[in-house]
C-alpha positions as CSV (number, residue, x, y, z in Angstrom):
1,X,19.1,-24.4,-20.2
2,X,18.1,-23.4,-23.7
3,X,20.2,-21.6,-26.3
4,X,18.9,-19.1,-28.8
5,X,19.8,-21.5,-31.6
6,X,17.2,-23.9,-30.2
7,X,14.3,-21.4,-30.2
8,X,11.0,-22.7,-31.5
9,X,7.6,-21.0,-31.6
10,X,5.8,-21.3,-28.3
11,X,9.0,-21.9,-26.3
12,X,9.1,-20.1,-22.9
13,X,12.3,-19.0,-21.2
14,X,13.5,-16.7,-18.4
15,X,15.2,-13.5,-19.7
16,X,16.3,-10.9,-17.1
17,X,13.8,-12.1,-14.6
18,X,10.8,-12.0,-17.0
19,X,9.1,-15.0,-18.6
20,X,9.3,-14.6,-22.4
21,X,7.6,-16.7,-25.1
22,X,8.9,-17.0,-28.7
23,X,6.3,-15.8,-31.1
24,X,8.4,-15.9,-34.3
25,X,12.0,-16.7,-34.9
26,X,14.4,-16.8,-37.9
27,X,17.9,-18.1,-38.1
28,X,19.9,-15.7,-40.3
29,X,23.3,-16.5,-41.7
30,X,24.6,-13.5,-43.7
31,X,27.4,-13.8,-46.3
32,X,29.7,-11.8,-44.1
33,X,29.8,-11.9,-40.3
34,X,28.4,-14.2,-37.7
35,X,25.0,-15.9,-37.8
36,X,22.3,-14.6,-35.5
37,X,18.7,-15.4,-34.5
38,X,16.1,-12.7,-35.2
39,X,13.0,-13.1,-32.9
40,X,9.8,-11.7,-31.9
41,X,9.2,-12.4,-28.2
42,X,6.3,-11.8,-25.9
43,X,6.4,-11.1,-22.1
44,X,3.7,-13.6,-21.0
45,X,2.9,-11.6,-17.8
46,X,2.6,-8.1,-19.3
47,X,1.7,-9.1,-22.9
48,X,4.3,-6.8,-24.4
49,X,5.8,-8.0,-27.7
50,X,9.4,-7.0,-28.6
51,X,11.7,-7.8,-31.5
52,X,15.2,-8.8,-30.6
53,X,18.3,-10.4,-32.1
54,X,20.4,-13.0,-30.3
55,X,23.6,-14.8,-30.9
56,X,22.9,-18.5,-31.4
57,X,25.1,-19.3,-28.4
58,X,23.1,-17.1,-25.9
59,X,21.8,-19.2,-23.1
60,X,18.6,-18.8,-21.0
61,X,16.9,-20.8,-18.3
62,X,13.8,-22.7,-19.3
63,X,10.5,-21.3,-17.8
64,X,7.8,-23.8,-17.1
65,X,4.4,-22.1,-17.3
66,X,1.7,-24.2,-15.5
67,X,-1.9,-24.3,-17.0
68,X,-4.4,-25.8,-14.6
69,X,-8.2,-26.4,-15.1
70,X,-10.2,-24.6,-12.5
71,X,-13.9,-23.9,-12.2
72,X,-15.1,-20.3,-12.0
73,X,-17.4,-20.0,-9.0
74,X,-18.5,-16.4,-8.4
75,X,-17.3,-12.9,-8.0
76,X,-17.4,-10.8,-4.8
77,X,-16.9,-7.2,-5.8
78,X,-13.3,-7.0,-7.0
79,X,-12.3,-10.7,-6.4
80,X,-13.2,-13.6,-8.7
81,X,-13.1,-17.1,-7.0
82,X,-11.9,-20.2,-8.8
83,X,-11.9,-23.8,-7.5
84,X,-9.3,-26.4,-8.2
85,X,-11.1,-29.5,-9.6
86,X,-8.7,-31.9,-7.9
87,X,-8.2,-30.5,-4.4
88,X,-11.4,-28.4,-4.2
89,X,-9.2,-25.5,-2.9
90,X,-10.6,-22.1,-3.8
91,X,-8.4,-19.2,-4.9
92,X,-9.4,-15.5,-5.3
93,X,-8.0,-13.6,-8.3
94,X,-8.2,-9.8,-9.0
95,X,-10.1,-8.6,-12.0
96,X,-7.0,-7.2,-13.8
97,X,-5.7,-10.8,-14.3
98,X,-8.8,-12.0,-16.1
99,X,-8.5,-10.3,-19.5
100,X,-11.1,-9.0,-21.9
101,X,-12.4,-12.4,-23.1
102,X,-13.5,-13.3,-19.6
103,X,-16.7,-11.4,-20.3
104,X,-18.0,-14.6,-22.0
105,X,-17.6,-16.7,-18.8
106,X,-20.5,-17.5,-16.6
107,X,-20.5,-19.3,-13.2
108,X,-19.5,-23.0,-13.1
109,X,-17.5,-22.8,-16.4
110,X,-14.0,-24.4,-16.4
111,X,-11.1,-22.1,-17.3
112,X,-7.4,-22.6,-17.5
113,X,-5.5,-20.7,-14.8
114,X,-2.0,-19.9,-16.1
115,X,0.8,-19.4,-13.5
116,X,4.6,-19.2,-13.2
117,X,6.2,-20.2,-10.0
118,X,2.9,-20.1,-8.2
119,X,2.0,-16.6,-9.4
120,X,-1.2,-16.5,-11.5
121,X,-0.9,-14.0,-14.4
122,X,-3.7,-15.0,-16.7
123,X,-7.0,-16.8,-17.0
124,X,-7.9,-18.6,-20.3
125,X,-11.6,-19.2,-20.8
126,X,-12.9,-22.1,-23.0
127,X,-12.4,-21.4,-26.7
128,X,-16.1,-21.8,-27.5
129,X,-18.9,-21.1,-25.1
130,X,-22.7,-21.4,-25.4
131,X,-24.6,-18.4,-24.1
132,X,-28.3,-17.3,-24.2
133,X,-29.4,-14.0,-25.8
134,X,-31.2,-11.9,-23.1
135,X,-31.8,-8.8,-25.2
136,X,-31.8,-8.0,-28.9
137,X,-33.9,-6.0,-31.4
138,X,-36.3,-8.0,-33.4
139,X,-35.4,-8.7,-37.1
140,X,-37.9,-7.4,-39.6
141,X,-39.4,-9.5,-42.4
142,X,-37.7,-8.8,-45.7
143,X,-34.7,-7.2,-44.1
144,X,-32.3,-9.8,-45.4
145,X,-29.3,-7.9,-46.8
146,X,-26.3,-10.1,-46.7
147,X,-23.8,-9.5,-43.9
148,X,-26.2,-7.2,-41.9
149,X,-25.8,-7.6,-38.1
150,X,-27.4,-6.2,-35.0
151,X,-26.1,-6.1,-31.4
152,X,-27.2,-8.8,-28.9
153,X,-26.7,-8.8,-25.2
154,X,-25.8,-12.2,-23.7
155,X,-26.5,-13.6,-20.3
156,X,-23.0,-12.6,-19.0
157,X,-23.6,-9.0,-20.0
158,X,-21.3,-9.1,-23.1
159,X,-22.5,-7.6,-26.3
160,X,-21.8,-9.3,-29.7
161,X,-22.9,-8.6,-33.3
162,X,-25.3,-11.3,-34.6
163,X,-27.3,-11.9,-37.8
164,X,-30.8,-10.4,-38.1
165,X,-32.6,-13.8,-37.6
166,X,-31.3,-14.2,-34.0
167,X,-33.9,-13.4,-31.4
168,X,-34.1,-13.2,-27.6
169,X,-33.9,-16.6,-25.9
170,X,-31.7,-18.2,-28.6
171,X,-28.5,-20.0,-27.5
172,X,-25.4,-19.0,-29.4
173,X,-21.9,-20.4,-29.8
174,X,-19.3,-17.7,-29.3
175,X,-15.5,-17.8,-30.0
176,X,-13.9,-16.2,-26.9
177,X,-10.6,-15.5,-28.7
178,X,-12.3,-13.1,-31.2
179,X,-15.6,-12.4,-29.4
180,X,-17.5,-13.3,-32.5
181,X,-20.8,-15.2,-33.1
182,X,-20.2,-18.6,-34.7
183,X,-23.6,-20.3,-34.8
184,X,-26.8,-21.1,-33.0
185,X,-26.5,-23.9,-30.6
């Protein structure tokens, strides 16, 4: 059990049958009246963020979210297959559980599978990935204005904005959280 007075950023708890994670919290003790805890909490399954106030004595069950490293194998139409690195068991997941940043994942990459009570609700790709550019327009000599970018298609099919000096065949380091080019690998 956890009380609202014990809230910290990142803490997960069960509220009304939903798994919630504390994004922000603030203990408020007004001059008059009782103290309260003002929070911003996120439903980890749906991603919805709400603001709510609690009494410091409100009690909730702890929710243990499991993160497990699994290797992405392949996709078969609508299902994406992942293999547990310890037991070699394969599990299929639907595309709606993958998220937008999964577009930077290629076969045989290790991802974190996030689940609660055995139900997978999210896939977290590695934070940084190295991918090859398969298509981009050539940069022109003398076209060196600062901050100018062009689109480049990566080997996974994702498109990112890159500087003009990047050409087809270059390997790039991409931040999967923001979808931005970091550097040449």
